C-alpha positions in Angstrom: -28.5 -58.0 32.0 -32.3 -58.2 31.6 -32.4 -61.5 33.6 -30.8 -59.7 36.6 -33.2 -56.8 36.3 -36.2 -59.2 36.1 -34.9 -61.0 39.2 -34.6 -57.7 41.0 -38.1 -56.6 39.8 -39.7 -59.7 41.3 -38.4 -58.7 44.8 -38.4 -54.9 44.5 -40.3 -53.8 41.4 -39.5 -50.1 41.5 -35.7 -50.9 41.7 -36.0 -53.0 38.5 -37.7 -50.1 36.7 -35.2 -47.6 38.1 -32.3 -49.7 36.7 -34.0 -49.8 33.3 -35.2 -46.2 32.8 -34.0 -44.2 35.8 -36.3 -41.9 37.8 -39.1 -40.7 35.6 -42.8 -41.3 34.9 -42.5 -45.0 34.7 -40.7 -45.3 38.0 -43.4 -43.3 39.8 -46.2 -45.3 38.2 -44.4 -48.5 39.2 -44.0 -47.2 42.8 -47.7 -46.4 43.0 -48.7 -49.8 41.5 -46.4 -51.6 44.0 -47.9 -49.7 46.9 -51.4 -50.4 45.8 -50.8 -54.0 45.0 -47.5 -55.9 44.8 -48.4 -58.1 41.8 -49.4 -55.2 39.5 -46.0 -53.6 40.4 -44.2 -56.8 39.4 -46.1 -57.1 36.1 -45.5 -53.4 35.2 -41.8 -53.7 36.1 -41.3 -56.8 33.9 -43.2 -55.2 31.1 -41.0 -52.1 31.2 -37.8 -54.2 31.4 -38.8 -56.3 28.3 -40.3 -53.4 26.2 -38.0 -50.4 26.8 -34.5 -50.3 25.4 -31.6 -50.0 27.9 -31.3 -46.5 29.2 -34.2 -45.1 27.2 -35.9 -42.2 29.1 -33.1 -42.0 31.6 -32.9 -38.5 33.0 -29.2 -37.8 33.7 
C-alpha cells in the first residue's frame, strides 16, 4: 500500500499525506509546503509515508 501512496504523493502530495495520517497537523504542513514549492511538498509527503505507521494520528 505504501507504493500506491508514494505514487499519489508524487502527483498530489497532500493527498498522499491525507491517506497516511488523515487531516491533522502533518496534512496542513504538507499543504503549505506544496503551495510554497512543489518539491518540498513531495519530499515531506514521502517522508511521512515512510516514517509514520498506517493510520497513526488519524483523527476519526
